[in-house]
N, C-alpha and C positions, 0 to 999 in steps of 0.2 A: 480541371483540376480539384484536388482536395478543400471538402466543404473547412472550414475555419470560420469561428466564432470568438471572438475575444472575452474569455469570463465565463463563455459556458461550461457549466460547470460538468456535463458528463460527450464531452468530446468526441467519444467512439462511438457515438450513437445520436446524432445529430436534428432536431426535427428545430424547423423556424419558430414556430410561435408559443412564445415561453416568454416569463417574465421572473426576474431578479429581484428578492426580498429581502435582501441584505440590506445594513441602515440603521436606520433609528427604529428602535422597537421597545415599547411602555416595558419595565421591567423590576422584579419585588424579589425580595429573599421572602424565605417563609421558612425561616428556623425552627418554630414549633409545626408546621405541616399542617398548617389547619386553613390551606387555600382551597380545599377542595369543598369541606363542610362550610366554608364562607362564600361557596361559589362565586370563587374569584372569575370563572370562564364566562360570569353574566354581568357583572360589574366588578370589572379589575381595577385593583384599588391602586393607582398610578403612584407610587411611590419612588422612582428613577427610572432613568433609560438608560441600552446601553447601545452600543453598534454593533449588530449583527455581521459576521458572524464571529465574531470576537470573544473570550468569554469574556467572565467579569475579575478574574484574577489578573487579566492582562492592560498593558497601559491602554491599545488599540480599543478597548472597549469602555476607556472614558468611564471605568468605574476603580479598575485598580488596585484591588481588595485581594491580598494573596491567602486571607484564612479561611477556615473550613465552613462550607455553607452545604449542607444536603440536600436542601430543595430550593427552585429557584423558576421564580413565572416570568415569561415572555407574553405579549400583547400585543398585534398591529392591526391598525384597519388599511384593508384594502378596497379598492374600486373594481368592478366588473360590469362591463358592461353588455349589454341588451346582445347581443354578436354572437357573446361567450359562453350566452346559457343553455344553446342547441348543442356544445359541444359535452366531452367529459372534460374533467378539471383535474389533474393530479399533482397533491401538495406532496414537493420530494424534500426531504433531509438529508443531505450527502453527509454528516456525522453531529449525530447528538448525544453528549453521555451524561448519563447512563441507560437511566426508565425514563423513558419522553411520553408523554399523553398530549393530546390533541382537542381542540375543542373547534368547530365553525361555528359560529353566531349560536351559541350556548350547545350546539350541539357535539353528544362527544364522538369522536371520527376513532378511536382506537388510541392504541398501546404497541412502544414497540424497546423491546428492548436488547442493548445492545453498543457499542460507544464507535464504531469502530468501520461500520461501512453505511451505505445507502438503502433507505426506507422510504416509501411511499405510502399515499391516500390517496382513491377518490374522492372529491368531494362535493360534486357537484349538484345534488339530491341537498344540498343544506347551501349551497350559494345562491343567493339574488342579484337582479339588477341594482345596481350602486354600490353603496357603501357594505364591504362584510368585516366579519369580527374575526381573527383569530389568534387562541392562547395555547399556551404551549404552557406544561409543566413538565422539567426535569429534576428527577431524584439522581442523587451521585452518593458515594460513600466511602469510603478508607476500605473496603473491604478487598481482603487479599485472593478471595474467592471470584474476583468479577476480574475481565481480561483487561489488565492495565499499564501495560508494559513501563516506563520508563516514569510515568507518574505516581510519586510518591506515597505509600499509603500507612506514613506518620507523619504528623501534624508538622516538624520543618524537613526541609530537604535532609540529604547527606551524600556523598559520594556521588556517585552516578546517577541518582533517582530527584525529580526533580518536582517543580509544584503541577496540583493538581489542575486536572484540566476538567471543570463542569458545565454541563449543558450545550446548549449549540454551539460550533467549534468549527463546521464547515457551509457552506453555503445554502441558501433555503431557498426554493424556487419555484414557481408556476407551471405547466407545461398544458397548455392546451391540445387534443388528442379528438379525432375524432371516436363514434362510440364503437366503432369496429377499428381494434389500432393491431400495430406489434408490438408486444411486449420486449422484444428482446432474440437476439438472433445470434447461437453459438457459433462460431469460427474455427474449424478447425484446419489449417494447411498441411498438406503432404508433399513435402517438397521431392522426395525418391520418384512417385506418381504423377508427380505434377498436375495435383487435385485438390479443391479445398473443398472441405465437408460442413452445409450450412444444417444447423437447427432453430428454424422456425418456430419460436413460442409468440401465440396471440390473446385475444380476448373473448375469441370465437364461439358461441357457442354452438351443445351437439342441435342444439332446434336450426342455428341461425343457417347451419351448414346442411342440412337436411332441404331449407328451405330455400339456399342463394347458393351461385356459385363464387367461391372464393379464390383467385388466383395471386399469387406474390409473384411480381415479375423482381427480377435478379439483372443489373448492370452493371457489368465490373468494366473499368477504366481504366487508364496509366497515363497521367499527363496528359489526360483532354482524351486520351484518341480510346473509342467505345471495342474490348476485345470478345466481351461476352456479352449474348446478352440472352437467358434460359425463363419459364414460367413453369411453375410447381402450383396444379390446381390442389387446394388442399383439403384433406381427407378427414385431418381433425386438426384440433387448435394447436398441438403441437407435429409439424412435419419436419421432412427434412429434403434435401437436396445435393448433390452429388457436381460440383461445375469442374470440367478442365481446363488449368492456364496452359495458353497455347506458346505465349511471348513471356520465356522466364524472367523477371528481375528480382534477383535474391534481395530479401534485408539481410544485412550486416553492420558493422560496424563504420565499417569504410563505408557503404553504398548504401543507406538506411533507404530503398527501397519503398514504397507502402504504394499499393491498388488502391482507389477508391471504387467502394462500394456503393449503389444505391438500391432499396429497397421498395416497389412499390405494392402497394397492396389493393385490390380490384374486386369489388363484390358488381357481381353480374354488369360486368364489363367496364364498372367507373369507376377512379382511383379515388378512395379515401381517405387513404394515409402512404407518406413517402418520408420515408427514411435514408439521410446520408453517413455514412460511415466509412471503413477503410482496414485493411487489414496488410500484414508481413509475410511473405513467404519463404520461412525460415525453418530450420531441422535445428534443434538440438538433441545430442546423443552423446552416448560414454561405450568406450571399446577400450579394452588393455592399459586400463589405468589413465585414460585419459578423457577430455570433455574434447567435442568436435561440435562447431558452426558451419550448416549448411557442408558437412562431410570433410570439414579442415580443421584441423587442431586447432584446440585456445587454449590461449592462457590467458587465466583470469587474472587483470590488475583492477581491485576493487578497492572504494575508499568508504568506509564506515558511514551513514550521512541519518542523523537520528529525527533531524528535520523539526528543529525548534528555533526561532526567531525570538528576539530580546524583548521585543513590546507585543508580542502578541503568539507566545512560544510555540504551541501544535502550528496552529494554523496561519497557514500562510501569507504574510502582508497583502501579499497580489500575485498577479501570475506573473509580471517582469520580475520578481523574487523568484519564482520556484526556477524560470529561467536563468536569471544571474547565479542560481546553484549550481546548476547542470551546467554552466560556460567556466567557473570554476573547475569542475571536476574537470571538464576535457584540457583546460587550460595546464595542468598540473599531469596531464598523461595517462591518467588511469581510461580504463575503456568500461569499466561499471560501477554502480554503486549498490551494498547492498544494504538497504533502506528499512534502519533498525526501530523492532519493538514498535511498529506503526502504519498503517494502512495509511499512502499519502492519498492527498488530494486527488484525484483521476486526471486533475489538468500537467502535473507531475509527467503521471504515465504516456501522456498526449507527446511530451516535449520529447522525452528519452524516447521513444518510436520515432520521432521526426529526425533528429540528433544522432541516432544511432547509439545508444548507452545502454547499455545492459543493465539489470536490474535483477536481484535477487529479492523474494518477496517476502517479507516477515510479520507473524503476526503478534500482535501484542500480548506478550504472557499473565496467567494469573499467578498468585502466590502460592498457593494452596492445593492439595490436592482431597479432591473428594468429589461426592456426585453429584454438589451442587456445582462446583468448578468445572468437570467433565462434562456437564448438561450444558452451560456457558460457552464453554473455549467452543467446542463443538458446532455447536448451532452462528456462531459467530462468523468462526473460522470458513464455514461451509459458501457462506454469503458472501464472502472475501474473495476467494478462491471463483465463483461464480462470475462477483461485479467486474475480477480484473484479468478475467482469464482469454480476451481477445486481445490483448498489447504483447506486441511480437518482443520487446523490450524487455520481459519478465523470460527470465531463461530457468530461474530455479525457484522452489516454493521451500516455507522454512518455518514449521509450525513452530515449534519450539526453542529456544536459546539457554544454553548454559545448565539445563535441566530445574528452570524455574519454575517452578508450579510441580514438578516432581520430586522431590527434594531425597528421595530414597531411592530412587531408578537405578542405581548401580546393582542392588540387587534384591530390591521389590519386584516381585513377579507382573504382581497387579500394575503398575507404575507402567512398567514395561511394555505390558500390553496394553495401555492408552495411547504411548508413543508410538507403540507398532500399527495400532487401531489408524491416528492420524494420517501415519503413510500410507497405508491402504484404503483409507476413503479419498485421500486428497491423489491418487491412483486412476483411483474407478471415475471420480472428477473431470483429470487430466490426466494422460497415458502419455503425455507427448512434451514434458518437462519431468528432469529430477528432484526429488524431495529428500531434504536432510530431516530425519525427523525430532533429532536432539543436535543442535549445532554446538561444536565447541570441542563436546567429551560425551563419555557416560553413551557411546553410541548405542544404537539396536540394528536394526533394521534401515539401513538409510544407501542413496543412490551416491551418495558423496559422503567421507570420512575428513573432517576439519577439525584445525586446532587453534586454539586458543594461547597463543602465548605472550605475556610482555616480558619477558625478558630485555633489559636493556643494554647488555652485554650482547655484540656482537660473536668474541671467540666464547663465548660460553652458548648462545646458539648454536655457535656450528659445530662443538664439538658433543652436544648432544644430538643434534638431527644429523649429524654426519656418521658415525657411527652404525655399524651393519645396519641393513635393511628392515631384518627379521628382529632385532633387538626390538627397534622403535616399535612392530605394528604389532608382530604376532608374541610379542612380552608381556605389550601392553603395558610399558612402562611410564611411569607416573609421572608423567613430564612437569608436573604442577604443583607437586604435592598434598593437593589435595586430590584430585580428579585422575582416572583413569581415560583411554579412550577409549573404551568399549565398556558397555555395562555387563557383569558378571551370564553366561553364556552365550554371547558374541564377541566376534572375532574376522580381524580381515580377511578379505572377501576377494580380492582386487580392484577395489574401486578408486575412483582419481582421489586423492589431498592434498587438501586446500587449508593454507595458515591462514584461515578467515578471523582472526583477533589478532594485533603486535603492532607494535609503536607505541601510541599515545605519547607521543614526548611532547611535553612541556617548557615552555620559554620559561624563565625565570620570572616569579610575581609571589608576591607575601600574599595575597588573594587566593583560592580553588587550589586545582591540585590537579596533577595528572599522574600517568605512572612512571617510579623509580624516581630518581633524582633528575629535579629541571636541569637545565640547559639555561647557561649561560647572555648566549647570544645565538643567532641565528647562523655563523659557521661551523658553531659548537653542537647546531640542530642538525646541521646539513651531513655533518662529517658522521653525525651516529644514526639518523635515517640512510646515509648510505649504505654505513658498514651493516644495519641490520637486515637494511631492502636487498641487498647483494649476497649476502648468505643466505636468504632464502631462495632467491631466485638459482642461486646455484649446486639447490640440493636435486637431486635429477629424481624425485620422484614426487615431490610437491607441485604443483600443475598453476599453482595460482594462489593470490593471499590477496588481503584485504584489512589495509592500514585504517587507525581507528587515528582520527576521524578530521573529519571535512570542518567542521565551526567547530567554537568553542560550544557548550551549553550550559549556561547558567555558571554552577561553582565549577564544571568541569572545564579546564584552558587548554585544551591537548588539539582543536583543531588546528588544523593549515591557515585558518582565518579565523579571526573573534564572531563575535555574536553577532556585528553590525556588518558582517561581511569585508571589512576592513583587511589589507594584506598584512601580515606581521612581517614577512619578508621583501626585502629590494628585487629587484627585478632581476638580477644577475641568478639569487640564488633559486628564485620561483623556476628560471628558466632550464639549472641544473638538477632540480627536484623532476622536472619534466621529463628529463634528459634519463636520467637514472630508469623510471618507469617508461620510457618508451626503448629504451634497449630489447 
């Protein structure tokens, strides 16, 4: 049966020997950026404590200070047993925003730039038996050249930009691995040929390969029954294998079947590393303006999810909170989630894999266009795609949203080239999923054409989008008065068309905002939701939609549930919303 460890931060690639470092850490603000010159990493000035992985801006951190602090420090004592000193010890950060430096026992380990992907350091050379000291410095900013998604770049929140996230905001953990180990396995399923391609990445050196025989044994099973076992003799640190799947169990929204896969690394006949994983055998394809899952036509019914919680902001409160959000999505009749401007905790992707929920994976955008933002964004996006590649629930990559960071893409060739470069870069990393280079408008090269329209009047929507097909697509109609559907020099080429943002209906409130005039009560909500959703569903050339949004987020109050996931509607209304989506 599939290996599962509650709260394990990387559930698609499990080793059993690990330690969660979340919890109480020493903490200090460093507003004058003097911590390095004062050698905080040698003698940490205990000024406060913080509950990692929650950032100081949040209530669950224990600090709850929403003001701007550009530099923060963390420190924690850990105990390492003598039996661990013969192994490699990897210190993992699932997410820390934005520039993170690490010291162990006063020794500088390394630095990472980027807030949205995992990074790791091998630290065993600096570890001793007994008590050890880990010190972390994180520098953040309000820079618009930095990938930041919905984090505000002003000192006050406004509209749909929220309180910043500074420092460690995802799990910190230790992993104990053998001296030779498997770093990553890239899994590419091919449903049509009934095969999977495996690309093994190890830390084995050329010298070690010359003097020893290294073999990776790969065992595939389904619900406890072994289906296939193969051996690959490694000829380099990066090798590959292709395995035939004889028992076909497709992964889909109705039947999210997952195969177990175990990797065993042998050195001269002796097992030195074991990793537990899984994969889904499924295919996403596009033909004649339609999207297909496993060669069957798919109509997307997505909901936009920004992944914020009232007490913890971008950090999920717990694994149970992640599961609850996914269950709310299913309760309202949606088949997928557009995870907006965030690379979510990998446990979220695990539970989408398990529950059969489709995911559009989107990158947090910059808000300036220059050489620095290009480099920062691209480096981070490569890591995100590689990190999440194996999850069958992800069916679409979305690097850019609404021209954010590309304000002149409409007619600026340089910015168009960057959007296109992201399209081709993503395709070079993953040619199995569609890519939307700029979601919402001003499309350049894109596998799917997406529309954002928050009009609250169903009749107006019907009038606009029920006009002649060529009127809307080929004439590049300015459907929202500011932006055209395509950037200059580009035109519609038969792609699927999806209304990837609409709705945003807010219940009557004196605080906060939504799109358009607020509705008075749940009945008026249902009337508006039903009318605009059914208009979209009845437009023949639109093959899916994404409703804004799952939850309220700080000052934005257009969620189906509030920030605490409390229901806004009676059970009767909820069932009617579900029925509208399911029909």
